Backbone as XML, in Angstrom:
<?xml version="1.0"?>
<chain id="A" units="angstrom">
  <residue number="1" name="UNK">
    <atom name="N" x="89.895" y="102.138" z="106.672"/>
    <atom name="CA" x="90.592" y="101.690" z="105.485"/>
    <atom name="C" x="91.551" y="100.502" z="105.782"/>
  </residue>
  <residue number="2" name="UNK">
    <atom name="N" x="91.997" y="100.469" z="107.029"/>
    <atom name="CA" x="92.900" y="99.358" z="107.429"/>
    <atom name="C" x="92.078" y="98.264" z="108.096"/>
  </residue>
  <residue number="3" name="UNK">
    <atom name="N" x="90.781" y="98.223" z="108.049"/>
    <atom name="CA" x="90.014" y="97.304" z="108.698"/>
    <atom name="C" x="90.104" y="95.842" z="108.169"/>
  </residue>
  <residue number="4" name="UNK">
    <atom name="N" x="90.544" y="95.722" z="106.972"/>
    <atom name="CA" x="90.746" y="94.333" z="106.429"/>
    <atom name="C" x="92.041" y="93.771" z="106.654"/>
  </residue>
  <residue number="5" name="UNK">
    <atom name="N" x="92.872" y="94.398" z="107.566"/>
    <atom name="CA" x="94.222" y="93.917" z="107.933"/>
    <atom name="C" x="95.357" y="94.431" z="107.058"/>
  </residue>
  <residue number="6" name="UNK">
    <atom name="N" x="95.031" y="95.195" z="105.999"/>
    <atom name="CA" x="96.091" y="95.779" z="105.207"/>
    <atom name="C" x="96.722" y="96.985" z="105.970"/>
  </residue>
  <residue number="7" name="UNK">
    <atom name="N" x="98.005" y="97.085" z="105.751"/>
    <atom name="CA" x="98.750" y="98.156" z="106.548"/>
    <atom name="C" x="99.228" y="99.229" z="105.593"/>
  </residue>
  <residue number="8" name="UNK">
    <atom name="N" x="99.097" y="100.454" z="106.103"/>
    <atom name="CA" x="99.698" y="101.610" z="105.438"/>
    <atom name="C" x="100.257" y="102.575" z="106.501"/>
  </residue>
  <residue number="9" name="UNK">
    <atom name="N" x="101.355" y="103.203" z="106.172"/>
    <atom name="CA" x="101.969" y="104.127" z="107.031"/>
    <atom name="C" x="102.519" y="105.316" z="106.255"/>
  </residue>
  <residue number="10" name="UNK">
    <atom name="N" x="102.182" y="106.562" z="106.642"/>
    <atom name="CA" x="102.790" y="107.754" z="106.008"/>
    <atom name="C" x="104.109" y="107.928" z="106.601"/>
  </residue>
  <residue number="11" name="UNK">
    <atom name="N" x="105.135" y="108.215" z="105.782"/>
    <atom name="CA" x="106.563" y="108.396" z="106.222"/>
    <atom name="C" x="106.889" y="109.885" z="106.188"/>
  </residue>
  <residue number="12" name="UNK">
    <atom name="N" x="106.805" y="110.464" z="105.047"/>
    <atom name="CA" x="107.211" y="111.905" z="104.901"/>
    <atom name="C" x="106.829" y="112.395" z="103.508"/>
  </residue>
  <residue number="13" name="UNK">
    <atom name="N" x="106.938" y="113.699" z="103.404"/>
    <atom name="CA" x="106.769" y="114.440" z="102.106"/>
    <atom name="C" x="107.864" y="115.235" z="101.852"/>
  </residue>
  <residue number="14" name="UNK">
    <atom name="N" x="108.234" y="115.400" z="100.556"/>
    <atom name="CA" x="109.365" y="116.233" z="100.095"/>
    <atom name="C" x="108.831" y="117.234" z="99.021"/>
  </residue>
  <residue number="15" name="UNK">
    <atom name="N" x="109.017" y="118.487" z="99.220"/>
    <atom name="CA" x="108.559" y="119.523" z="98.297"/>
    <atom name="C" x="109.675" y="119.775" z="97.333"/>
  </residue>
  <residue number="16" name="UNK">
    <atom name="N" x="109.457" y="119.915" z="96.036"/>
    <atom name="CA" x="110.311" y="120.274" z="95.052"/>
    <atom name="C" x="109.756" y="121.509" z="94.383"/>
  </residue>
  <residue number="17" name="UNK">
    <atom name="N" x="110.017" y="122.624" z="94.906"/>
    <atom name="CA" x="109.434" y="123.903" z="94.445"/>
    <atom name="C" x="109.640" y="124.159" z="93.018"/>
  </residue>
  <residue number="18" name="UNK">
    <atom name="N" x="110.876" y="124.018" z="92.490"/>
    <atom name="CA" x="111.222" y="124.303" z="91.156"/>
    <atom name="C" x="110.368" y="123.567" z="90.102"/>
  </residue>
  <residue number="19" name="UNK">
    <atom name="N" x="109.790" y="122.409" z="90.476"/>
    <atom name="CA" x="109.003" y="121.580" z="89.622"/>
    <atom name="C" x="107.494" y="121.590" z="90.074"/>
  </residue>
  <residue number="20" name="UNK">
    <atom name="N" x="107.182" y="122.386" z="91.080"/>
    <atom name="CA" x="105.792" y="122.440" z="91.666"/>
    <atom name="C" x="105.316" y="121.025" z="91.887"/>
  </residue>
  <residue number="21" name="UNK">
    <atom name="N" x="106.229" y="120.274" z="92.594"/>
    <atom name="CA" x="105.817" y="118.887" z="93.000"/>
    <atom name="C" x="106.045" y="118.602" z="94.489"/>
  </residue>
  <residue number="22" name="UNK">
    <atom name="N" x="105.265" y="117.685" z="94.931"/>
    <atom name="CA" x="105.358" y="117.213" z="96.281"/>
    <atom name="C" x="105.423" y="115.661" z="96.241"/>
  </residue>
  <residue number="23" name="UNK">
    <atom name="N" x="106.451" y="115.095" z="96.783"/>
    <atom name="CA" x="106.590" y="113.627" z="96.719"/>
    <atom name="C" x="106.213" y="113.130" z="98.192"/>
  </residue>
  <residue number="24" name="UNK">
    <atom name="N" x="105.291" y="112.220" z="98.231"/>
    <atom name="CA" x="104.776" y="111.674" z="99.517"/>
    <atom name="C" x="105.223" y="110.208" z="99.553"/>
  </residue>
  <residue number="25" name="UNK">
    <atom name="N" x="105.860" y="109.847" z="100.723"/>
    <atom name="CA" x="106.338" y="108.554" z="100.824"/>
    <atom name="C" x="105.506" y="107.730" z="101.875"/>
  </residue>
  <residue number="26" name="UNK">
    <atom name="N" x="104.963" y="106.591" z="101.427"/>
    <atom name="CA" x="104.178" y="105.749" z="102.303"/>
    <atom name="C" x="104.794" y="104.424" z="102.350"/>
  </residue>
  <residue number="27" name="UNK">
    <atom name="N" x="104.547" y="103.632" z="103.357"/>
    <atom name="CA" x="104.858" y="102.262" z="103.452"/>
    <atom name="C" x="103.554" y="101.547" z="103.509"/>
  </residue>
  <residue number="28" name="UNK">
    <atom name="N" x="103.320" y="100.620" z="102.550"/>
    <atom name="CA" x="101.988" y="100.011" z="102.496"/>
    <atom name="C" x="102.081" y="98.554" z="101.957"/>
  </residue>
  <residue number="29" name="UNK">
    <atom name="N" x="101.112" y="97.758" z="102.282"/>
    <atom name="CA" x="101.112" y="96.431" z="101.699"/>
    <atom name="C" x="100.852" y="96.372" z="100.275"/>
  </residue>
  <residue number="30" name="UNK">
    <atom name="N" x="100.213" y="97.321" z="99.643"/>
    <atom name="CA" x="100.051" y="97.304" z="98.235"/>
    <atom name="C" x="99.664" y="98.715" z="97.761"/>
  </residue>
  <residue number="31" name="UNK">
    <atom name="N" x="99.951" y="98.986" z="96.524"/>
    <atom name="CA" x="99.799" y="100.308" z="95.920"/>
    <atom name="C" x="98.400" y="100.744" z="95.882"/>
  </residue>
  <residue number="32" name="UNK">
    <atom name="N" x="97.409" y="99.884" z="95.710"/>
    <atom name="CA" x="95.982" y="100.342" z="95.728"/>
    <atom name="C" x="95.603" y="100.935" z="97.023"/>
  </residue>
  <residue number="33" name="UNK">
    <atom name="N" x="96.133" y="100.563" z="98.117"/>
    <atom name="CA" x="95.829" y="101.123" z="99.460"/>
    <atom name="C" x="96.305" y="102.613" z="99.501"/>
  </residue>
  <residue number="34" name="UNK">
    <atom name="N" x="97.451" y="102.879" z="98.973"/>
    <atom name="CA" x="97.989" y="104.275" z="98.917"/>
    <atom name="C" x="97.038" y="105.108" z="98.024"/>
  </residue>
  <residue number="35" name="UNK">
    <atom name="N" x="96.651" y="104.541" z="96.910"/>
    <atom name="CA" x="95.583" y="105.252" z="96.019"/>
    <atom name="C" x="94.327" y="105.563" z="96.772"/>
  </residue>
  <residue number="36" name="UNK">
    <atom name="N" x="93.839" y="104.521" z="97.445"/>
    <atom name="CA" x="92.567" y="104.725" z="98.125"/>
    <atom name="C" x="92.626" y="105.783" z="99.256"/>
  </residue>
  <residue number="37" name="UNK">
    <atom name="N" x="93.734" y="105.773" z="99.939"/>
    <atom name="CA" x="93.949" y="106.754" z="101.041"/>
    <atom name="C" x="93.970" y="108.202" z="100.424"/>
  </residue>
  <residue number="38" name="UNK">
    <atom name="N" x="94.767" y="108.394" z="99.404"/>
    <atom name="CA" x="94.789" y="109.662" z="98.720"/>
    <atom name="C" x="93.554" y="110.153" z="98.094"/>
  </residue>
  <residue number="39" name="UNK">
    <atom name="N" x="92.829" y="109.195" z="97.454"/>
    <atom name="CA" x="91.486" y="109.581" z="96.939"/>
    <atom name="C" x="90.517" y="109.942" z="98.019"/>
  </residue>
  <residue number="40" name="UNK">
    <atom name="N" x="90.471" y="109.177" z="99.146"/>
    <atom name="CA" x="89.629" y="109.494" z="100.236"/>
    <atom name="C" x="89.896" y="110.841" z="100.847"/>
  </residue>
  <residue number="41" name="UNK">
    <atom name="N" x="91.184" y="111.175" z="100.909"/>
    <atom name="CA" x="91.585" y="112.475" z="101.452"/>
    <atom name="C" x="91.462" y="113.630" z="100.465"/>
  </residue>
  <residue number="42" name="UNK">
    <atom name="N" x="91.023" y="113.289" z="99.176"/>
    <atom name="CA" x="90.851" y="114.180" z="98.069"/>
    <atom name="C" x="92.277" y="114.979" z="97.812"/>
  </residue>
  <residue number="43" name="UNK">
    <atom name="N" x="93.371" y="114.199" z="97.922"/>
    <atom name="CA" x="94.648" y="114.750" z="97.691"/>
    <atom name="C" x="95.046" y="114.462" z="96.262"/>
  </residue>
  <residue number="44" name="UNK">
    <atom name="N" x="95.190" y="115.423" z="95.402"/>
    <atom name="CA" x="95.484" y="115.144" z="93.975"/>
    <atom name="C" x="96.856" y="114.504" z="93.841"/>
  </residue>
  <residue number="45" name="UNK">
    <atom name="N" x="96.967" y="113.548" z="92.924"/>
    <atom name="CA" x="98.269" y="112.934" z="92.552"/>
    <atom name="C" x="98.256" y="112.577" z="91.087"/>
  </residue>
  <residue number="46" name="UNK">
    <atom name="N" x="99.423" y="112.420" z="90.587"/>
    <atom name="CA" x="99.602" y="112.099" z="89.139"/>
    <atom name="C" x="99.979" y="110.621" z="88.999"/>
  </residue>
  <residue number="47" name="UNK">
    <atom name="N" x="100.704" y="110.017" z="89.945"/>
    <atom name="CA" x="101.113" y="108.685" z="89.898"/>
    <atom name="C" x="101.387" y="108.086" z="91.252"/>
  </residue>
  <residue number="48" name="UNK">
    <atom name="N" x="101.388" y="106.798" z="91.339"/>
    <atom name="CA" x="101.847" y="106.091" z="92.535"/>
    <atom name="C" x="102.761" y="105.014" z="92.051"/>
  </residue>
  <residue number="49" name="UNK">
    <atom name="N" x="104.100" y="105.089" z="92.522"/>
    <atom name="CA" x="105.075" y="104.200" z="92.132"/>
    <atom name="C" x="105.757" y="103.565" z="93.279"/>
  </residue>
  <residue number="50" name="UNK">
    <atom name="N" x="106.257" y="102.404" z="93.043"/>
    <atom name="CA" x="107.091" y="101.687" z="94.068"/>
    <atom name="C" x="108.435" y="102.383" z="94.067"/>
  </residue>
  <residue number="51" name="UNK">
    <atom name="N" x="109.032" y="102.484" z="95.297"/>
    <atom name="CA" x="110.358" y="103.057" z="95.428"/>
    <atom name="C" x="111.199" y="102.152" z="96.289"/>
  </residue>
  <residue number="52" name="UNK">
    <atom name="N" x="112.487" y="102.145" z="96.070"/>
    <atom name="CA" x="113.429" y="101.363" z="96.824"/>
    <atom name="C" x="114.364" y="102.288" z="97.561"/>
  </residue>
  <residue number="53" name="UNK">
    <atom name="N" x="114.438" y="102.159" z="98.817"/>
    <atom name="CA" x="115.396" y="103.002" z="99.624"/>
    <atom name="C" x="116.809" y="102.521" z="99.563"/>
  </residue>
  <residue number="54" name="UNK">
    <atom name="N" x="117.693" y="103.443" z="99.155"/>
    <atom name="CA" x="119.129" y="103.063" z="99.138"/>
    <atom name="C" x="119.780" y="103.615" z="100.288"/>
  </residue>
  <residue number="55" name="UNK">
    <atom name="N" x="120.418" y="102.753" z="100.976"/>
    <atom name="CA" x="121.162" y="103.183" z="102.225"/>
    <atom name="C" x="122.664" y="103.246" z="101.970"/>
  </residue>
  <residue number="56" name="UNK">
    <atom name="N" x="123.197" y="104.333" z="102.233"/>
    <atom name="CA" x="124.679" y="104.492" z="102.070"/>
    <atom name="C" x="125.484" y="104.076" z="103.367"/>
  </residue>
  <residue number="57" name="UNK">
    <atom name="N" x="126.564" y="103.495" z="103.197"/>
    <atom name="CA" x="127.324" y="103.050" z="104.434"/>
    <atom name="C" x="127.936" y="104.321" z="105.177"/>
  </residue>
</chain>
C-alpha cells in the first residue's frame, strides 16, 4: 500500500462504549490512503474525516 511513496501511520484508537464507537487515528498523506487500508483490512467504518490536534500549554 505504501509502495507508491505515500505515507500512513496508525497512531491510536479510542473506544466510546456508550455510543458503540471506536475512533481510530491515523497520520497519512491523504484520506484515500486511510480508506484503502481500512477496506483492505475489512475493518468497517462509517466515515473518514480530517482532524486537528489541539495542544494545551
